[in-house]
C-alpha positions as CSV (number, residue, x, y, z in Angstrom):
1,X,-34.8,30.5,-7.0
2,X,-33.6,27.5,-9.0
3,X,-30.9,29.7,-10.7
4,X,-29.7,31.0,-7.3
5,X,-29.4,27.4,-6.0
6,X,-27.5,26.4,-9.1
7,X,-25.0,29.2,-8.6
8,X,-24.5,28.3,-4.9
9,X,-24.0,24.6,-5.5
10,X,-21.8,25.3,-8.5
11,X,-19.6,27.5,-6.4
12,X,-19.4,24.9,-3.6
13,X,-18.4,22.2,-6.1
14,X,-15.7,24.5,-7.4
15,X,-14.4,24.8,-3.8
16,X,-14.3,21.1,-3.3
17,X,-12.5,20.6,-6.6
18,X,-9.9,23.2,-5.6
19,X,-9.4,21.6,-2.2
20,X,-8.8,18.2,-3.7
21,X,-6.3,19.7,-6.2
22,X,-4.4,21.3,-3.3
23,X,-4.4,18.1,-1.4
24,X,-3.2,16.2,-4.4
25,X,-0.5,18.7,-5.2
26,X,0.8,18.7,-1.6
27,X,0.8,14.9,-1.6
28,X,2.8,14.8,-4.8
29,X,5.6,17.1,-3.7
30,X,8.6,15.2,-2.2
31,X,6.5,12.9,0.0
32,X,8.3,9.7,0.8
33,X,7.1,6.6,-1.0
34,X,4.7,4.4,1.0
35,X,4.4,0.7,0.4
36,X,1.1,-0.9,-0.6
37,X,-0.1,-4.2,-2.0
38,X,1.7,-5.2,-5.2
39,X,5.1,-3.9,-4.2
40,X,8.0,-6.4,-4.2
41,X,10.7,-6.0,-1.6
42,X,14.2,-7.2,-0.9
43,X,14.6,-7.7,2.9
44,X,18.2,-8.3,4.1
45,X,18.9,-9.3,7.7
46,X,22.7,-8.9,7.9
47,X,24.4,-12.1,9.0
48,X,21.2,-14.1,8.6
49,X,20.8,-15.4,5.0
50,X,17.9,-17.7,6.0
51,X,15.8,-14.6,7.1
52,X,16.7,-12.6,4.0
53,X,15.0,-12.7,0.7
54,X,12.4,-11.2,-1.7
55,X,8.9,-10.7,-0.4
56,X,5.7,-9.3,-1.9
57,X,3.2,-7.0,0.0
58,X,0.0,-9.0,-0.1
59,X,-3.6,-7.6,-0.6
60,X,-3.9,-6.9,3.1
61,X,-0.7,-4.9,3.2
62,X,1.3,-7.6,5.1
63,X,4.6,-9.4,4.3
64,X,5.4,-12.9,5.6
65,X,9.1,-13.3,6.7
66,X,10.2,-16.7,8.0
67,X,10.2,-17.3,11.8
68,X,8.2,-14.2,12.7
69,X,4.5,-13.3,12.5
70,X,3.4,-11.4,9.4
71,X,4.5,-7.8,9.4
72,X,2.3,-4.8,8.3
73,X,4.0,-3.0,5.4
74,X,1.0,-1.1,3.9
75,X,1.3,2.6,4.4
76,X,4.8,2.5,5.7
77,X,8.0,3.8,4.2
78,X,10.9,1.4,3.7
79,X,12.7,3.0,6.8
80,X,9.6,2.4,9.0
81,X,9.3,-1.2,7.7
82,X,13.0,-1.8,8.5
83,X,12.4,-0.7,12.1
84,X,9.2,-2.8,12.4
85,X,11.0,-5.9,11.1
86,X,14.0,-5.3,13.4
87,X,11.6,-4.9,16.4
88,X,9.8,-8.2,15.6
89,X,13.2,-10.0,15.2
90,X,14.6,-8.6,18.4
91,X,11.5,-9.7,20.4
92,X,11.9,-13.4,19.2
93,X,15.2,-14.3,17.6
94,X,18.0,-11.8,17.5
95,X,19.8,-9.2,19.5
96,X,20.2,-5.9,17.7
97,X,19.3,-7.1,14.2
98,X,20.4,-5.0,11.3
99,X,17.7,-4.9,8.6
100,X,17.6,-3.3,5.2
101,X,14.5,-3.0,3.0
102,X,14.6,-2.1,-0.7
103,X,11.8,-1.9,-3.2
104,X,12.7,-4.2,-6.1
105,X,9.5,-3.7,-8.1
106,X,6.9,-1.0,-7.7
107,X,3.2,-1.8,-7.9
108,X,1.8,-1.2,-11.4
109,X,-0.2,1.7,-12.8
110,X,-3.4,1.4,-14.8
111,X,-4.4,3.3,-17.8
112,X,-8.0,3.4,-19.3
113,X,-10.0,5.1,-21.9
114,X,-8.9,6.5,-25.2
115,X,-5.5,4.8,-25.5
116,X,-4.5,2.1,-28.0
117,X,-4.0,-0.7,-25.4
118,X,-5.6,0.0,-22.0
119,X,-4.5,-2.1,-19.1
120,X,-2.0,-2.6,-16.3
121,X,1.7,-1.7,-16.9
122,X,4.8,-1.8,-14.7
123,X,5.8,1.5,-13.1
124,X,9.1,3.1,-14.1
125,X,10.8,5.8,-12.0
126,X,10.4,9.3,-13.5
127,X,7.3,8.4,-15.5
128,X,5.0,11.2,-16.6
129,X,1.4,10.8,-18.0
130,X,2.8,11.3,-21.5
131,X,5.2,8.4,-21.1
132,X,2.5,6.2,-19.6
133,X,0.3,7.0,-22.6
134,X,3.2,6.0,-24.9
135,X,3.6,2.7,-23.1
136,X,-0.1,2.1,-23.7
137,X,0.3,2.5,-27.4
138,X,-0.5,6.2,-27.6
139,X,-3.7,8.2,-27.8
140,X,-6.6,7.1,-30.0
141,X,-7.9,9.6,-32.6
142,X,-10.8,10.4,-30.2
143,X,-8.7,11.2,-27.1
144,X,-8.7,14.5,-25.3
145,X,-4.9,15.1,-25.2
146,X,-4.6,18.2,-23.0
147,X,-5.3,16.6,-19.6
148,X,-6.2,13.3,-18.0
149,X,-8.2,12.2,-15.0
150,X,-6.0,10.5,-12.3
151,X,-7.1,8.6,-9.3
152,X,-4.4,8.2,-6.6
153,X,-4.3,7.0,-3.0
154,X,-3.2,9.8,-0.7
155,X,-3.0,9.3,3.0
156,X,-5.2,6.3,3.0
157,X,-8.0,7.8,0.9
158,X,-8.6,8.1,-2.9
159,X,-8.2,11.5,-4.5
160,X,-9.3,12.2,-8.1
161,X,-8.1,15.2,-10.1
162,X,-7.5,16.3,-13.7
163,X,-3.8,16.7,-14.5
164,X,-1.8,17.9,-17.6
165,X,0.1,15.3,-19.6
166,X,3.5,16.4,-18.2
167,X,2.5,15.5,-14.6
168,X,4.3,12.7,-12.8
169,X,2.7,9.3,-12.4
170,X,3.1,7.4,-9.1
171,X,2.8,3.6,-8.5
172,X,-0.8,2.5,-8.2
173,X,-2.2,5.4,-10.1
174,X,-5.2,4.9,-12.4
175,X,-5.1,7.2,-15.4
176,X,-8.3,7.8,-17.4
177,X,-7.9,9.4,-20.9
178,X,-11.2,10.9,-21.7
179,X,-12.9,11.3,-25.1
180,X,-12.8,14.7,-26.7
181,X,-16.0,16.4,-27.9
182,X,-16.1,17.7,-31.4
């Protein structure tokens, strides 16, 4: 009886793992970048230098632009944020404001475990797990080098999956390099 339950639960856990891998893979493929706390933005309101500037997305996902209430940026693309800021400006100050939003600095990624210098590092476009490990000083002699455990926010929830070292890294990812067993 115990062996039968072990097989059933083992099979179910395999299904959950497969489902999370599929969700993770779908989220990774050409999905637009969504803003979150830690991102730094350049907001330009054309013809209005006093309203333009560099802003950071705070811990609650908001940005504070002069003369309008805080604007929610968390979970939005830059295009959606442009429209939101333009709407807020048109309700209070300007007629037909023309707004541009650019990401000047992406939120950092984190790397833990069997690397020489675990910690927080700035994200670079096109980064893979292998280049993230190199930035952290490389693998230790105990590191399992075939794959890593990655935690990533996808659609408002955290997804965890094991990935090969040639997989892309996204801003805000937490990479865990596990210890190998001899």
